[in-house]
C-alpha positions, 0 to 999 in steps of 0.5 A: 231754335235753329240759329243760336248766338254761338258762332262755333256751334252754328258753324259746327252744324254745317260741318256735321250736316256735310259729314252726314251727307257725305257718309250717306246718313239720314239727315234732318230736314234742316241738315238736308237744306244745309247739305244742299247749299254746301253741295252748291258750293264746292269751293267751301267743301274742303274747308268744312272737311278740315273742320275750320270753324275758328277763322274770322273770314274778315273782309280786311283779310280779303276773305268771304265768310262762307258760313255767312254766304251759305246762311244767306242762301238758306235765308233766301230759300226760306223767304221764297218758300214761305213768300215772306216778305209777301211778294218775294216769291213772285219777284224771285220767280221773275229773276229766275226766269231772267237768269235761267239758273237758280244759283245765279238768281240766288246770288243776285238776290242775296246781295240785296238781302245782305245790303238790307241786313247791313243797313238795318244793323247799322241803324239798329232797326228792323230790316225795311222789307219794302226797300228790300223788295224794291232792291230785288225788283230792280235786279 
């Protein structure tokens, strides 16, 4: 299983992947994906080097959760790469064409993903894929 229920274990996976990447060690495919997301986010690299895994990163404290943010990037890349939900690859391709920048396109798209996941969680339901795709189409 890629993502367990243990928050510290999951966060440690990011730290370990980044440390291995920085030291030039061979990475597993998942570690390589994680390291790529981290390399796209230099603002989080010092936090990872400092092994900060216990922070709650609450919105009330004005903090963005870097692990959640990077996890959404990983999820978006997986969705686009597998075209799941069906149609997301074409929608993302159009968004990429509009923005001209993969990272910017991902940031726009993960806002829709986060909103869809929050909605599903608050309703205790599965995410509504059609509503999600419609949000993405409106970007």
